[in-house]
C-alpha positions as CSV (number, residue, x, y, z in Angstrom):
1,M,225.8,53.9,-52.1
2,R,222.3,52.5,-50.9
3,S,220.6,53.7,-47.9
4,R,220.0,51.6,-44.7
5,S,216.5,52.1,-45.6
6,E,216.9,51.0,-49.0
7,N,218.4,48.0,-47.9
8,V,216.0,47.1,-45.1
9,G,213.3,47.1,-47.9
10,S,215.2,45.2,-50.4
11,V,215.4,42.4,-47.6
12,A,211.7,43.0,-46.9
13,D,210.8,42.4,-50.5
14,L,212.7,39.3,-50.8
15,S,211.0,37.8,-47.8
16,T,207.6,38.2,-49.2
17,R,208.7,36.9,-52.5
18,V,207.7,32.8,-53.3
19,D,210.9,30.9,-54.3
20,V,210.0,28.8,-57.4
21,S,212.9,26.6,-56.7
22,A,212.1,25.9,-53.5
23,L,208.2,25.3,-54.3
24,I,209.4,23.0,-57.0
25,R,211.8,21.0,-54.7
26,T,209.5,21.0,-51.8
27,S,206.5,19.8,-53.9
28,Q,208.6,17.1,-55.3
29,M,209.1,15.9,-51.5
30,V,205.4,15.9,-50.8
31,A,204.4,14.3,-54.1
32,G,207.2,11.4,-53.7
33,N,208.2,12.0,-57.1
34,F,211.6,13.1,-57.8
35,D,211.9,12.7,-61.6
36,P,212.9,15.7,-63.6
37,I,210.1,18.1,-64.0
38,D,208.6,18.5,-67.2
39,P,210.4,21.9,-69.0
40,A,207.0,22.9,-70.1
41,L,205.4,22.6,-66.6
42,A,208.2,24.1,-64.9
43,G,207.9,27.1,-67.2
44,R,204.3,27.5,-66.4
45,V,204.9,27.3,-62.5
46,E,207.7,29.9,-63.1
47,R,205.5,32.1,-65.0
48,F,202.9,32.1,-62.3
49,I,205.2,32.8,-59.5
50,G,206.6,35.5,-61.4
51,W,203.4,37.2,-61.8
52,L,202.5,36.4,-58.1
53,N,205.7,37.9,-57.0
54,E,204.7,41.0,-59.0
55,Q,201.7,41.7,-56.9
56,P,201.5,43.7,-53.8
57,P,203.6,42.1,-51.1
58,L,202.1,39.3,-49.2
59,R,201.9,39.6,-45.1
60,P,204.1,36.6,-43.6
61,E,201.1,34.6,-42.7
62,Q,199.5,35.0,-46.1
63,K,202.7,34.1,-47.8
64,A,202.8,30.7,-46.0
65,D,199.3,30.3,-46.7
66,V,199.6,30.7,-50.4
67,E,203.0,28.5,-50.3
68,L,201.0,25.6,-48.7
69,Q,198.2,25.9,-51.4
70,L,200.8,26.1,-54.2
71,R,202.8,23.2,-52.8
72,K,199.7,20.9,-52.7
73,L,198.8,22.1,-56.4
74,L,202.0,21.1,-57.9
75,A,202.3,18.0,-55.6
76,T,199.0,16.8,-56.7
77,R,200.2,17.5,-60.7
78,L,203.4,15.8,-59.8
79,R,201.4,12.8,-58.6
80,L,199.4,12.6,-61.7
81,A,202.3,12.4,-63.8
82,A,203.9,9.5,-61.5
83,D,200.6,7.6,-62.1
84,R,200.8,7.9,-65.9
85,K,204.4,6.6,-65.7
86,R,203.4,3.8,-63.2
87,I,200.4,2.8,-65.1
88,P,200.9,2.9,-68.7
89,A,197.1,1.7,-69.4
90,I,196.1,5.0,-68.5
91,A,197.3,6.4,-71.5
92,E,195.7,4.0,-73.7
93,E,192.1,5.2,-72.5
94,R,189.9,6.3,-75.3
95,I,187.9,9.5,-74.7
96,E,184.9,9.3,-76.9
97,R,182.3,11.5,-77.6
98,P,182.5,14.0,-74.4
99,I,179.7,16.7,-74.2
100,F,181.3,20.1,-73.9
101,V,179.2,22.8,-72.5
102,I,180.1,26.0,-73.6
103,G,179.0,29.7,-73.2
104,F,179.4,33.0,-71.4
105,G,179.4,33.0,-67.3
106,R,175.9,33.6,-66.0
107,T,174.4,32.3,-68.8
108,G,172.9,28.9,-67.3
109,T,175.9,26.8,-68.4
110,T,176.3,25.5,-64.8
111,L,172.5,24.3,-64.8
112,T,172.8,22.7,-68.2
113,H,176.0,20.8,-67.1
114,S,174.5,19.8,-64.0
115,L,171.4,18.3,-65.7
116,L,173.6,16.5,-68.1
117,A,175.9,15.0,-65.3
118,E,172.6,13.4,-63.8
119,D,172.4,10.9,-66.6
120,P,173.8,7.6,-65.5
121,G,175.5,7.2,-68.6
122,A,177.7,10.4,-68.0
123,R,181.0,11.1,-66.0
124,A,181.3,14.7,-65.1
125,P,184.4,15.5,-63.2
126,L,183.7,16.4,-59.4
127,W,185.6,18.4,-56.6
128,W,187.2,15.7,-55.1
129,H,188.4,14.5,-58.7
130,T,190.7,17.9,-58.7
131,H,191.5,17.8,-55.4
132,S,192.3,14.3,-54.9
133,P,193.0,12.6,-58.2
134,S,195.9,10.3,-57.3
135,P,195.8,7.4,-56.8
136,P,193.3,6.9,-60.0
137,P,189.9,5.9,-58.8
138,G,190.0,2.6,-60.9
139,E,193.2,1.6,-58.7
140,V,191.8,2.4,-55.5
141,P,188.4,3.0,-54.7
142,A,187.8,6.6,-53.1
143,T,186.8,6.2,-49.4
144,P,184.3,8.5,-48.0
145,E,187.2,9.8,-46.0
146,R,189.2,10.5,-48.9
147,I,186.5,12.8,-50.2
148,E,185.4,14.4,-47.1
149,L,189.1,15.7,-46.7
150,T,188.4,17.5,-50.1
151,A,185.1,18.7,-49.2
152,R,186.5,20.7,-46.1
153,E,188.4,22.4,-48.4
154,L,185.4,23.7,-50.1
155,D,183.8,24.5,-46.6
156,E,186.9,26.6,-45.9
157,M,186.5,28.6,-49.0
158,L,183.0,29.2,-48.4
159,M,183.7,30.6,-44.9
160,Q,186.1,32.9,-46.4
161,A,183.6,34.0,-49.3
162,P,180.0,32.8,-48.2
163,G,178.6,34.5,-51.4
164,L,180.2,32.1,-53.4
165,L,177.4,29.6,-52.7
166,T,174.8,31.9,-54.0
167,L,176.6,31.9,-57.1
168,H,177.2,28.1,-57.3
169,P,174.1,26.6,-55.4
170,Y,175.4,23.1,-56.3
171,W,178.1,23.4,-54.2
172,D,176.0,22.0,-51.4
173,K,177.0,18.7,-52.5
174,R,180.5,19.4,-51.3
175,G,183.0,16.8,-52.6
176,H,180.6,15.7,-55.0
177,C,179.7,18.7,-56.7
178,P,180.5,18.8,-60.3
179,I,183.8,21.2,-61.2
180,E,184.3,23.6,-64.2
181,C,187.5,22.6,-66.5
182,E,189.2,25.9,-65.6
183,E,189.9,23.8,-62.5
184,V,191.5,21.1,-64.6
185,F,193.7,23.4,-66.6
186,T,194.8,24.6,-63.3
187,L,196.2,21.6,-62.1
188,D,198.4,22.1,-65.0
189,F,199.4,25.7,-64.3
190,Q,197.7,26.6,-67.6
191,N,195.0,28.6,-65.7
192,A,194.7,30.4,-61.9
193,Y,190.8,29.1,-60.9
194,P,189.9,30.3,-57.3
195,S,188.6,26.9,-56.2
196,L,192.2,25.5,-56.0
197,L,193.8,28.6,-55.2
198,Y,191.5,30.8,-52.8
199,K,194.3,31.5,-50.5
200,L,195.8,34.0,-52.9
201,P,194.4,37.4,-52.4
202,A,194.2,38.3,-56.3
203,L,193.9,35.7,-59.1
204,A,194.2,36.3,-62.9
205,M,192.9,34.0,-65.3
206,I,196.0,33.1,-67.5
207,L,195.2,30.7,-70.2
208,D,197.5,31.0,-72.8
209,A,196.3,31.0,-76.1
210,S,199.2,30.5,-77.9
211,N,199.7,27.0,-75.8
212,I,196.0,25.8,-76.1
213,A,197.3,22.4,-77.5
214,D,199.2,21.6,-74.2
215,A,196.3,22.7,-72.3
216,Y,193.8,20.2,-74.0
217,R,196.3,17.4,-73.8
218,F,196.6,17.6,-70.2
219,H,192.6,18.0,-70.3
220,R,192.3,14.6,-71.9
221,E,194.9,12.9,-69.7
222,F,192.8,14.0,-66.6
223,L,189.9,12.1,-68.0
224,Q,191.8,9.2,-68.8
225,Q,193.0,9.3,-65.3
226,L,189.5,9.2,-64.2
227,Q,188.2,6.6,-66.7
228,W,190.8,4.0,-66.3
229,R,189.2,0.8,-65.1
230,Q,185.9,2.3,-64.7
231,P,182.6,1.8,-66.2
232,T,182.4,3.3,-69.6
233,K,180.5,6.5,-70.0
234,H,180.6,9.5,-72.0
235,G,182.2,12.6,-70.4
236,V,180.3,15.8,-69.4
237,V,182.5,19.1,-69.1
238,K,181.8,22.5,-68.9
239,G,183.8,25.7,-69.0
240,I,183.4,29.2,-70.3
241,Y,187.1,29.3,-71.8
242,H,186.2,26.3,-74.2
């Protein structure tokens, strides 16, 4: 028989774990997209939550914050899927001659990316694009309020870790600052990047080399979302994992 203390510990462990089924269900409610979730995406969500539940237990207030951020992230991904289904023309966008800035961390890739993004003929994904990509900019022009709402998330992250601004000085552009492609992959739960998951106490970069085709397929879909019914420009993207 199990002791009373063991039973109490078991209940406590369950109370700190994130329920993946509840997370998916509530994310569908937030997104307003009740289509069956793509099995591959569901598998990546389950994998991520499985990793999270293996970490040291979260305090109750931590768990609430983490679940809220995960729900927002998944709801954003489900809205992208809904946009693509609702507007088939998004899938017809041709992504031609994008520039990929690659290199090891802390070697000047960010500066190179930022300079290339200054070209009027270039389009670089920005902070607000990954935090509020739906509806697509080509359907509903982004209002200053929409961009400001995402910028407040950057402000909150920097309040928790102000030293990040030294490492990323271009973040002073707030919602308009260019972002790294690891953020794009995180929208599809291919990766875990702190700018979208900064409330988690620990993160692991989990881009799966065996699933790289799916990761880049979504990367292309994301660029199509930004480009649809917008002026034709070449993409400029950056990521150390490229």
